[in-house]
C-alpha positions as CSV (number, residue, x, y, z in Angstrom):
1,X,-0.7,16.0,-18.8
2,X,2.9,17.1,-18.5
3,X,5.4,18.7,-16.1
4,X,7.0,22.1,-16.3
5,X,10.7,22.0,-17.3
6,X,12.8,25.1,-16.6
7,X,16.3,26.1,-17.7
8,X,18.9,24.2,-15.7
9,X,16.6,21.3,-14.9
10,X,18.0,17.8,-15.6
11,X,15.9,15.6,-17.9
12,X,16.8,11.9,-18.3
13,X,14.6,10.5,-21.0
14,X,14.3,6.9,-19.9
15,X,11.3,4.6,-19.4
16,X,10.1,6.7,-16.5
17,X,11.0,10.1,-18.0
18,X,12.8,11.4,-14.9
19,X,13.1,15.1,-14.4
20,X,15.2,16.7,-11.6
21,X,14.6,20.3,-10.8
22,X,17.7,22.5,-10.7
23,X,17.2,23.3,-7.1
24,X,17.7,19.7,-6.0
25,X,20.1,18.6,-8.8
26,X,23.2,18.9,-6.7
27,X,21.9,16.5,-4.0
28,X,20.6,14.1,-6.6
29,X,24.0,14.0,-8.4
30,X,25.8,13.3,-5.1
31,X,23.4,10.4,-4.3
32,X,23.7,9.0,-7.8
33,X,27.5,9.2,-7.7
34,X,27.6,7.4,-4.3
35,X,25.2,4.7,-5.5
36,X,27.3,4.2,-8.7
37,X,30.5,3.9,-6.6
38,X,28.9,1.3,-4.3
39,X,27.6,-0.7,-7.3
40,X,31.0,-0.6,-9.0
41,X,32.5,-2.0,-5.8
42,X,30.0,-4.7,-5.6
43,X,30.6,-5.7,-9.2
44,X,34.4,-5.7,-8.7
45,X,34.6,-7.4,-5.3
46,X,34.0,-11.0,-6.5
47,X,36.6,-10.5,-9.3
48,X,39.1,-9.4,-6.6
49,X,38.4,-12.5,-4.6
50,X,36.1,-11.1,-2.0
51,X,33.6,-13.3,-0.1
52,X,30.2,-12.7,-1.7
53,X,28.1,-13.9,1.3
54,X,30.1,-11.5,3.5
55,X,29.6,-8.6,1.1
56,X,25.9,-9.2,0.9
57,X,25.5,-9.4,4.7
58,X,24.3,-13.0,4.4
59,X,27.4,-14.5,6.1
60,X,25.9,-14.2,9.6
61,X,22.4,-15.1,8.5
62,X,21.0,-18.1,10.3
63,X,18.7,-20.2,8.2
64,X,16.3,-22.7,9.6
65,X,15.7,-26.0,7.7
66,X,12.0,-26.8,7.7
67,X,11.2,-30.3,9.2
68,X,10.2,-32.8,6.6
69,X,6.7,-32.9,8.1
70,X,6.2,-29.1,7.5
71,X,4.6,-28.3,4.2
72,X,6.1,-24.9,3.5
73,X,5.6,-24.9,-0.2
């Protein structure tokens, strides 16, 4: 079983065999570019001295320590 590929479609031969129809390719490229930009920023941030817990949204996370009597594992 296969899928129809038409002129102008984008085919990315990876493990999943992704195919993007030409009609949606502009939107997909914009989303991919935004994701790439965000990931590049996340990779560079610690190298620039940024606070990793703050970047990840974990800085304000409140964790609860389980009482010793509580078998959580």
